[in-house]
C-alpha positions in Angstrom: 15.3 -4.2 -10.9 14.8 -6.8 -8.2 11.3 -8.1 -7.8 9.9 -9.7 -4.7 6.7 -11.2 -3.4 4.5 -8.6 -1.6 3.9 -10.6 1.6 1.0 -13.0 1.6 -0.6 -11.4 -1.4 1.7 -13.3 -3.8 1.9 -10.3 -6.0 5.4 -9.6 -7.4 6.6 -6.0 -6.9 9.7 -4.1 -7.7 11.9 -3.1 -4.8 11.5 0.5 -5.8 8.0 1.8 -6.4 6.5 5.1 -7.8 4.9 7.2 -5.1 2.1 9.3 -6.6 2.2 12.3 -4.2 4.2 14.4 -6.6 2.9 12.9 -9.8 0.5 15.7 -10.7 0.0 18.5 -13.2 -0.2 21.1 -10.5 1.8 24.1 -11.8 1.7 22.8 -15.4 4.0 19.9 -14.7 2.2 17.1 -16.6 5.0 16.5 -19.1 7.5 16.2 -16.4 5.4 13.8 -14.4 4.7 11.8 -17.6 8.4 11.5 -18.3 9.1 10.4 -14.7 6.5 7.7 -14.7 7.4 6.4 -18.1 11.1 6.3 -17.2 10.3 4.4 -14.0 8.3 1.7 -15.8 11.0 1.4 -18.5 13.6 0.8 -15.7 11.5 -2.0 -14.1 9.3 -0.2 -11.6 6.0 -2.0 -11.5 4.3 -0.7 -8.4 2.5 2.6 -8.4 0.8 4.2 -5.3 -1.6 7.1 -5.3 -4.6 8.5 -3.3 -7.5 10.8 -3.8 -5.8 13.4 -1.6 -2.6 13.6 -3.7 -3.7 16.7 -5.6 -4.8 15.4 -9.1 -2.4 12.4 -9.0 -5.0 9.8 -9.9 -6.1 11.8 -12.9 -2.6 12.3 -14.2 -1.6 8.7 -13.6 -4.8 7.6 -15.5 -3.7 9.7 -18.5 -0.1 8.4 -18.4 -0.8 4.7 -17.7 -3.4 4.2 -20.3 -0.6 4.4 -22.9 1.7 2.0 -21.0 1.3 -1.8 -21.8 3.6 -3.1 -19.0 1.7 -5.0 -16.3 1.5 -2.8 -13.2 0.4 -3.2 -9.6 -1.8 -0.2 -8.8 -2.6 0.9 -5.2 -4.9 3.8 -4.2 -6.9 4.7 -1.1 -10.3 5.7 0.2 -10.8 9.0 2.1 -11.0 12.7 1.4 -13.6 12.4 -1.3 -16.5 13.3 -1.7 -16.4 16.5 0.3 -17.3 16.6 3.1 -16.3 13.0 3.4 -18.0 10.8 6.0 -15.8 7.8 6.8 -18.7 5.7 8.1 -21.0 6.5 5.2 -21.0 3.5 2.8 -22.2 5.6 -0.1 -19.2 8.0 0.4 -16.8 5.1 0.5 -18.1 3.6 -2.6 -18.1 7.0 -4.3 -14.5 7.4 -3.4 -13.3 4.2 -5.1 -15.7 4.7 -8.1 -14.1 8.1 -8.7 -10.6 6.6 -8.3 -11.4 4.0 -10.9 -12.8 6.6 -13.3 -9.7 8.9 -13.0 -7.3 6.0 -13.2 -9.1 4.6 -16.2 -9.3 1.2 -14.7 -12.1 -1.2 -13.8 -10.2 -2.5 -10.8 -7.1 -1.9 -8.6 -4.8 -4.4 -7.0 -4.7 -2.8 -3.5 -7.2 -0.4 -1.9 -5.9 1.1 1.3 -7.8 2.8 4.2 -6.1 6.2 4.3 -4.7 7.1 7.7 -6.8 4.6 9.8 -4.6 5.4 12.7 -5.7 9.1 13.1 -9.3 9.4 14.4 -9.0 13.2 14.2 -8.4 12.8 10.5 -10.9 10.0 9.6 -12.9 8.3 12.3 -13.2 5.0 10.4 -14.1 2.5 13.1 -17.2 1.9 15.1 -15.0 -0.2 17.4 -11.3 0.7 17.8 -10.6 -2.6 19.5 -11.8 -4.7 16.5 -11.7 -2.2 13.6 -15.3 -3.0 12.8 -17.4 -0.6 10.7 -18.7 0.3 7.3 -15.3 0.8 5.8 -14.3 -2.9 6.1 -17.8 -4.0 5.1 -17.5 -2.1 1.8 -13.9 -3.2 1.2 -15.1 -6.9 1.6 -17.9 -6.3 -0.9 -15.5 -4.7 -3.4 -13.1 -7.6 -3.0 -15.9 -10.1 -3.5 -16.9 -8.2 -6.7 -13.4 -8.3 -8.0 -13.0 -4.5 -8.0 -10.0 -4.9 -5.6 -7.7 -7.8 -4.8 -6.2 -6.9 -1.5 -6.9 -4.7 1.5 -4.3 -2.2 2.8 -3.6 0.4 5.4 -1.7 3.7 4.8 -0.7 5.6 7.9 2.1 7.4 9.8 1.9 6.5 13.5 3.9 3.8 15.3 1.6 2.3 17.8 -2.0 2.8 16.6 -1.0 1.3 13.2 0.5 -1.7 15.0 -2.7 -2.3 16.8 -4.7 -2.2 13.6 -2.2 -4.5 11.9 -2.6 -7.1 14.6 -6.3 -7.4 13.8 -5.2 -9.6 10.9 -7.8 -8.0 8.6 -5.4 -6.4 6.1 -2.9 -7.7 3.5 -0.6 -4.7 3.0 0.6 -1.8 5.1 2.1 1.5 3.8 4.1 3.1 6.7 5.2 6.6 5.9 7.5 9.2 7.6 8.6 6.7 10.2 11.3 4.5 8.7 14.4 6.3 7.3 17.9 7.1 8.3 17.1 9.2 11.3 13.5 8.3 12.0 12.7 4.7 12.8 9.5 4.5 14.9 8.1 1.9 12.5 10.8 -0.7 13.5 9.6 -0.7 17.1 6.1 -2.2 16.4 4.7 -1.6 12.9 7.3 -3.7 11.0 7.4 -6.6 13.5 3.6 -6.7 13.7 3.2 -6.7 9.9 5.9 -9.3 9.5 4.1 -11.5 12.1 0.9 -11.2 10.0 2.7 -12.0 6.7 1.7 -8.6 5.3 3.2 -6.8 2.4 5.3 -3.9 3.8 5.7 -0.7 1.8 7.8 2.2 3.1 6.8 5.7 2.1 8.9 8.9 2.3 12.4 7.4 2.6 13.7 10.9 2.2 11.5 12.1 5.0 9.6 14.4 2.6 12.7 16.5 1.9 14.6 16.4 5.2 16.9 13.7 3.6 16.7 14.8 0.0 19.6 17.2 0.3 22.0 18.6 2.9 21.2 21.6 5.1 24.7 22.4 6.4 24.3 26.2 6.4 20.8 26.1 7.9 21.9 24.1 10.9 23.9 27.1 12.1 21.2 29.6 11.3 19.9 31.3 14.5 16.4 31.1 13.0 16.6 27.3 13.5 16.2 27.7 17.2 13.1 25.6 17.2 15.0 22.4 16.2 16.4 20.4 19.1 20.1 20.7 19.7 20.4 16.9 19.6 18.7 16.7 16.2 21.1 19.4 14.9 24.1 17.4 16.2 22.7 14.3 14.6 22.3 15.9 11.2 25.9 17.2 11.4 27.2 13.8 12.4 25.3 12.2 9.5 26.8 14.8 7.1 30.3 14.1 8.3 29.7 10.3 7.8 28.5 11.0 4.3 31.7 12.9 3.5 33.7 9.9 4.8 31.8 7.4 2.6 31.6 9.7 -0.4 27.9 8.8 -0.7 25.1 11.2 -1.4 22.4 11.6 1.2 19.7 10.3 -1.1 21.6 7.2 -2.1 22.3 6.3 1.5 18.7 7.0 2.5 17.2 4.7 -0.1 19.8 2.0 0.3 19.2 2.0 4.0 15.6 1.2 3.6 16.1 -1.6 1.1 18.8 -3.1 3.5 16.0 -4.3 5.7 14.8 -7.7 4.4 11.4 -7.2 5.9 10.7 -4.3 3.6 9.2 -5.4 0.3 9.2 -2.1 -1.6 10.0 1.6 -1.0 8.2 4.5 -2.6 10.2 7.2 -4.4 8.7 10.7 -4.7 10.5 11.4 -7.9 9.4 14.6 -9.7 11.5 14.0 -12.9 13.1 11.4 -15.0 16.5 12.4 -13.7 15.4 11.8 -10.1 14.0 8.4 -11.2 17.4 7.5 -12.7 19.2 8.5 -9.5 16.8 6.5 -7.3 17.0 3.4 -9.5 20.8 3.6 -9.6 20.8 3.7 -5.7 18.7 0.6 -5.5 20.8 -1.2 -8.1 23.8 -0.7 -5.8 22.0 -2.9 -3.3 21.8 -3.0 0.5 24.4 -1.0 2.5 27.5 -2.9 3.9 27.2 -4.0 7.5 29.8 -1.5 8.8 27.9 1.4 7.3 24.6 0.1 8.8 26.3 -0.2 12.2 27.5 3.4 12.1 24.0 4.5 11.0 22.6 2.7 14.0 24.9 4.8 16.2 23.9 8.0 14.6 20.2 7.2 14.8 20.6 6.4 18.6 21.6 10.0 19.1 17.9 10.9 18.8 16.0 7.6 19.1 12.6 9.3 19.5 11.1 12.4 17.9 11.6 15.5 20.2 8.3 17.0 21.3 6.6 19.1 18.6 9.2 18.3 15.9 7.2 18.9 12.7 6.6 16.0 10.3 7.2 18.2 7.3 10.7 19.0 8.4 12.3 19.2 4.9 10.8 22.5 3.6 11.1 24.1 7.1 14.8 23.3 7.2 15.2 25.0 3.9 13.6 28.1 5.3 14.1 28.0 9.1 12.3 31.3 9.8 9.1 29.9 8.2 8.3 27.8 11.3 7.3 29.3 14.6 6.3 26.2 16.6 3.3 23.9 16.9 0.0 25.5 16.1 1.7 28.4 14.3 2.3 26.8 10.9 
């Protein structure tokens, strides 16, 4: 497993990291999650990301990691706890990280991220959106001075608000999710260039677009119930699938190798639910960046739909699997 420096932090991280969103015991899946994490660490993964809002991921990771001796880089977030959570309440912010430490069974974490700082409708963190001033940063600085955290991070999903926050120069690491993958690349417009200019560590989340690129949906693309997906996006998917057939590559391998082909990206989170999925993802990374001719063709396929069509849902994967389940924005 290749290891690189995480931007200006100086911390060394594996090119493939463990995303904690699906590491939980929801539905009685603790043993499966345990096997996946242990397998990842055994194969050289040393970066683990989680958050208070990822079901009981922190608790499950705490139980798993306390029996693992390998040195790991742990990242979690503030937000969503206690409930109701007040993002400008210092006591709430402190309570969030204290609970994270308790669940993770650690006295410190390497990276503490502000969760979705780019969505004021979710968490209104800042008293001044021009400078990102407010209680959140004050508490993070206090925790860093106390040695509870080493580095400050951001975890968000938007293209332009995140870039604005990055340019403040107040953070060390950025996790950009849902916007850098085979067919969705908003992050390369401003987020990645802004983070690179700041020397930040760059983490990509959801390289499989939370299911949209985890498998093929050939049959669903011709289903009349998929009327809500734009014709150009359907054509783009079909073109991608044809290209996969030409290369003989699986969609997951191509998706993961595409992300690690960008030298600006330091690590990519896998949402593996099992040891078998870990093996598959690690094998993809081991094959290295994609050849230039494949990347050039992927650029052409991406250019078919360079921006998200209006109201295209973020959680596209499970909706593609069941087209009739989605009835447009505001309807679920």
